[in-house]
N, C-alpha and C positions, 0 to 999 in steps of 0.2 A: 430230559424225558419226563422227569417228575414234574417240572414246571408245566409242561404241555398237558400232562394228565390232570393237574390241578385246575388249569384254565378250562379244560374240557368239562370237568366236573362242575365248575361254576356256570359255564354256558348251559349245561344240561339242566341245572336247577332253574335257570331263567326260562328255558324252553318249557319245562314241566309246569312251572307255576304261572307263567304269563303267556308265552307264545302259543303253546298247544291248546290251552283253554279258549283263547281268542279265535284260533283257527276252528275249533270245534263249534264255537258260537256262530261261525259263518264269515269271519273276517278273511278277506282274500285280496289278491292283487288283480288288477285288470288283465285280461287275456294277452294283451300286447307285451306284458312283462315276462321275459323268459324264466324258466325254472332256475337257471343258473343265477340270474340276477336276484331272484327272490331269495335263494339260499344265502347269497352274499349279504343282502340287506338284513335278513333276519339274524345272521351270524354277527354282523356288526352291532345290531340292536342288543343282542344278548351280551356282547362284550361291554357295551355302554352301561348295562344295568346290573352287572355282577356284584356291585358294591351293596345293593339293596338287601335288606333282610327278607325272610320268607313272608312275614306279615306285610311288609312294604310292597312286595311283588304282588301279593294277593289283592291288596287294596288298589294298586295300579291297574291290575287286570280288570277288576270290577268297574273302575272309572273309565277305562278305554273301551268298554262295551258300548258306550254312548258317544264315542268320538270317531266313528267310521266316516270316511269321506265318500264323495260321489253322490249321485242322485239317490241311490238306494242306501247310502250310509253304511256300505259294507266293505269298502276298500281300506287297506292299512293306512293309517295316518303317517305323515312324514316322521322320520327319525327324530327331528328336532322337537316335534310335538311330544313324543314319548319322553325325551330328555327333560323337557320343561315340566311335564306332569310328574315325572319321577322326583325331580327336585322339590316339588310341592309336598311330596310325602316324606322324602328323606333326602337331606342334603348330601351331595357327594363329598366325601372327605377331601380336604385340600391336598393331601398327599397323592391323590389320583389326578390332580390338575397341575402338572409340572409348570406350566406357563405362569400360574398364579404365585408359585413359590418364590419367584424372583424378588418379590417385595420383601418377604421375610429374610431373604439372604442379602438384601441391600442394607445400606446404612439406616434406612428407615426402620427396618426390623430391629437392628441393634439399638436404635433410639427408643423404640417401643419397649424393649426389654428393660433398658435402663430406667425408663419412666414408669414401669409397672403396669403397662397396658397391653402387653403382648397377647394375653388370652382374650381380652376384649376385642383386639384387632382380629384375632383368629376368628371369633364368632362373626364379625362383620364380613370378613372375606368369605367364610364358609357359606353364609347366607346370600351374598350378593355377587361373589366372584369378581370383585372389582374394588379399587381403593375408594375411600371416602372422597367426595368431590365438593362438599360444602362445609362451611363452618358449623352448620347444624349437625351434620353427620359426625364431624370430628368431636364436637361437644358431647354428642350422644355416646361416642366410644369412650371418652374420658369419664363420663358419668357411670357407664357400665363398668369400667375398670375400677372405679372407687367402690362400687357395689360388690364386685367380685373380691377385691382385696379385703374389704370389711368382713365379708362372709368367711374368707379363708382365715383371717386373723382371729375371728370369734371361734372358729372350729379348732384352730391350733391352741388357743388359750384353754378351751375346754379339755382338749386332750392332755395338755400339760398339767391341768388341775385334776385330771382323771374323773371328769364329770361327763355323764352320758351325752352323746351328741343330740342335737335337735333333729327330729324327723329324718329327712333325707340328706342332712349335711354330710354324712359319711359318703354317700354316693356322689354328691357334688364334689367333695374334696378329692376323691379318687379320679373323677373325670378331669378336674382341674390339674392335678398332678400329671396325668397322662398327656393332656394337651400342652401343658407348659414344657414338659420334657421334649416333646416332638418339636415344638416351636423353637426352643433353645437349640436343638440340633440343627435346624435350618439356619438359624442366625450364625451358629458356629461355622457351618459350611461356608457361608458368605464371608465371614471374617478370615477364614483360612484361605479362601480363594483370593481375597484382596491382598493378604500378606504375601502369598505366592507370587502375585503379579508385581508387587513392590520389590520383591527380591530379585526379579529377573533384570 
């Protein structure tokens, strides 16, 4: 029951910050779309966008004012259009895209952890929702991993010497630790699953 209440509260926030203002501005469905289908579509849209911050939803709402469809530009855009624009403002966390997590739970995720590029891989997957497909992209990930690892090492060295951190290094370090912890958990899940299969 608590979970349902939380979900409904999240949907209500999306309705308040995005859907209702767009409706008030005149966005609507064609008359041939029944009230029931309209409710279902808007509920699904709200579920898709609960991950967004208030600021992100407000920015998306302003953007979608200019994306109406039909001759009068007043019909609701397709759900996929909202999802694409939402990703442009705020990337959906990978934890909410279960199909994508398979890579982190695979041997590829384990190898990325061992080679120190797990967080850089996370950034790539978060932004593109797909694996790297070219040598250029794989090189870019390795370069980003080197950059991240260097920044982390610098910050940890300064902490060890009790020297004040540079600018937002503290924020970056906390973000890094949180992402690394989550990614390691996905890798561990994959390892445990493979060990369980081997034991059968």
